[in-house]
N, C-alpha and C positions, 0 to 999 in steps of 0.2 A: 454755500452756506457753511458757517463754522459748525464744528461738531459740538462745541461747548460754549455756553455763555458764562463768562468769567466776571465775578463780582468781588470786589475787595474793599476793605476798610483800612485806613492808614492814618494814624496820628503821627505826622512828621514834626518832630519837636520844634516849636517856635518857627516853623516854615524855613528851617535852616539857619536861623539866628543871624541872618545877613551874610552867611558864608555861601557865596554863589557856587563855589566848586562843589561843596557838600550838597547844595540844592540840586545841582545838575546830576550828581551821582545818584541821589534818591529818585529823581524822575527817570533816569535811565533804568534804574532798578525796577520801577513800576512799569515802565514801557515794555520791558522784557517779559512781563506777565501776560501780555496780550489781553488787556482788560476791555470789557464792555461797559462796566459801571465801576466807578471809583468813588467811594465815600471818604472825603478828606476832612481831617480836623486840624486845628491850629494853622489856618490859612492866613495868619496875620500879615498885614501890609500888602496883600495880593492886589488891591485896587489902588495902591499909591502909585504916583508917577504915571497917571493915565492907565492904570491897570497892567503895568509892564510885567509883573510876575505872573499874573493871571493869564495873560496872553502867551507868555513864555511856557507856562504849564500846558496850555492847550496845544501848542506846537510840539513840545517834547513828547507828550502823550498821544498825539494825533486824536484828540478828543475834544468835544464841545464841553463848556464848563459854565457853572453857575455858582456865584459866591453869595452867601447869606449875610445877614445884618452884622455889622461890625467886623467882618472878615473873620469870624469865628470858625466857620465850616464851609465846605463846598461839595458839589456833586459834579462829576465828569462823566460823560457818556460818549461811546463810540458812535459817530453819526452814520456809520454803515450798518449799525445794529439797531439803534433806537431813534425814533423820531420824537422830539420834545413836544409836549401838548401844553401844559401849564404848570405854574409853580405856586407854592404857598409860603415861600421864604419870608414874605413881609406880612404874614398873617399867622403868626406862631404863638400868640398869647404872651402875656407879660411875665410869666413865671420863669422864663429861661434865663439863667445867668449868662450862658453862652448860646445865642440863638442858633437853631438848626437851619439847614438848607433842605427844602422839600420840593421835589419836582416830579411831575407825571410824564410818562413815556408810553409809546406804543412800540412793541417789538416789530420791526419791519417785516421779518420773515413770517409773522403770524397774519399779516394782511391788514388792510385799512379798517375792517369791521371788527377787529379783535378786541378783547378786553384790555384796557390800559393797565399799566403797572406803576405804582408810586415808589420812588426811591427817596430815602431821607438819610442825611448824615447829621450826627448830633454829638455833643460833648457834654456829659452831665457834670454838674458842679463838683469841683474837687474837694471842697472844704465843708460840705454841709449835707448830712445824710437826709435830713428832712426835705431840703431842696431837691435832691436827687429823686426822692420819691415822688414829689410833685411833677417833676419833669418826665419821669417814666410814665406816670399816669397820663400826662398830656400827650405823650407819644402814641398812646392808643387811640387818639383821634384819627390818625392817618389811615389805619385799616377800617375805619368806620364810614368810609365814603362808598355810596352805593351806585350800581350801574344797572340799567334796565336790560333784560334779555327779551328776545323776540316772543317768547311764549308767556308774557305777562309776569314772569318771575323777575327777580333782581338778585344781584350778587354783590358782595362787598369787593371793592377793588383790592387786588392783592398788593402786598408791599414787600420791599426788601430794604430794611433799615439797619443801620449799624453805626458804631463809633466807640468812643472811649467812655466807659461807664463809671470809671473811678470808684468802682465797687466790685465786690467778688460775686461769682455765680453761686447759686445754691449748690451744696454738696450733694453727692449721691449718684451722679451719673457714672456709668462704667468708664473708668480711666480718668475721671475728673481728679485733678490734684486736690489733696486735702486742703480744707480751708486753713488759713493762717491761724496759728496759736497766738492769741492776744499777748501772752507772756513773752513772745519773741519780738513784739513790736516795741522797741526801746525809744523810738522817736515819739515823744508824748503828743506833740502837735499832730503828727500823722495818725496816731491812735485816735485822737479826738475827731479827726476828719473822716475816718473810715469806720466809725462805730456809731451806734445810737444807744440811748438809754431804754432798757426794757422797763415795764411797769414796776418791777421790784427793785429798780435802781442799778441793776447790773449792766455792764457794757456788753453789747452784742455786735459782732462783725456784720457790717451792712451788706446784706444780699437782697434787700427788698426790691430794688429796680429789676433785678432778674426775675424774681417771683412774680412781679406785676406784669412784666412784658410777656412772660410765658403763659399767663392766663389767656392773652389774646393771640399770641404768636408762638413760633417755635425758634429756639436757638439752633441754627442750622448745624453747628458742630456737635452739640449734645444730641440732636436728632440722629445724625449719622453714626455717632458713637454707640447709639443704642441699637443700631441694625447689626445683625449677625455678620461676622466676617469683615467688618470695617476697621477693627483694631483701634489704636489710640489716635483720637482726633482732638483731644482736649489739652493741647500744649499750652503752657503759660505764654502770655504775650508781653509781659514785663518781667525783668529779672528781679530776683530777690536781693536783699542787702542785709548787712549786719544790724541795721537799726530799724528796718521796715518789714522784716520777716521774709518768708518765702515768696517766690514769684507767683503770679496769679494771672488768670485768664480775664484781664480787664476789658480787652477789645473783643467785641462779639458782633455777629450779624444775626438778625432775626427775620423770619420770613412767614408769610401767611401759609396755613396748612394746604391751601390750594396748590401751592408751587412745589411742595415737598417731593411728590413723585418724580420730579425732574432732577432733584439733587443727586449728584453722583460723587462729589468729593469735597472735602474741606481741608485746608492746609494752612499752617502758620509758616509764613515766609520770613526767614531771619533777616533782620534789619540791623544787626549789631554794627556799631560804628557809624550808622546813618541817623538813627533815632533812638529814643528811650522806649519805644514801642515797636514790636514786630507787626507785620502785616497779616491780616486774616483774609484768605482767599477761598471763595466758594465757587464751585463749578457746577453748572446745570446743563443737562443734555439739551442741546439747542432744539432738536426736532420735537422732543417731548414737551419742552416749555412752550414752543409755538402751538402745539396741539391743545395744551391746556388753556392757553389764552384764546384760541379760536373757538373752543367748545367748553367753556367753564361750567362746572357743576356746583351749585350752591352747597356749602359745607353744612353738616349737621349742627344745629344750635346747641346740642347738649354734649359737645366734644369733651368739655371739662365741667364736672359738677362741683358744687361748693365742697363736697366731702372729699374730692380728690384733687382740688386745686393745688398747684405747686406752692 
């Protein structure tokens, strides 16, 4: 059995833009990470020509794969680690500009009676803060699926979800890069895309998707950064520019609180020269994760109160 379960999110720009050599380099880069779950964005054209790119990705990664509507996103899983159960990729609601891919799995090492786990890859709208807020709220449907336990209790199915949020995380975590100063965003179109109007008419940098998602779930990088002794985990995943301000942690993975005791590391993997986004990699202790899924304990309903919500 592997010592860690490795989960990554990767927005590979335009699926390589038709450059097959670049496409192969990125997939070799991903394969070297020994992944068990991969949440992909911008899987454009993956199902063209009989699904040639999708099949090539499965071969290169040694993973099974599922592509969502309009080839916007995909989920890949190591078949030695996870057994697929069912998907929700064609039941994602009408509000998504770029439909997500949602798939349930069972961790093989946890056994056939263990709690399933839901994985989702998504790509929030790049140009509309209000759209992103709707999409983030809709994403909270996935951790609201319940599973009966033997003692007449039930537990919400745990999730690992992630992708390109096209919006900044909330400031304040130890080591979190400062939010971009709006005066440094000289690209006025980008400024319109990444802000919203407050009730008093002022422009505010959009971090609302992160705030909404962290009511229901936890940002794994932020969670680990808040643990003593874990150092800097909140590295930007996109570079800054002269017109769009400083780099930011646009790409993030969120997990159910149930899974967090098994989390051991988060790393941003440099993808410079391959994509305009870096890769976020989370590592979970395999034995601890299997035990959690074998013997899940319902989480307290009052984990976050309205007064302390992020």
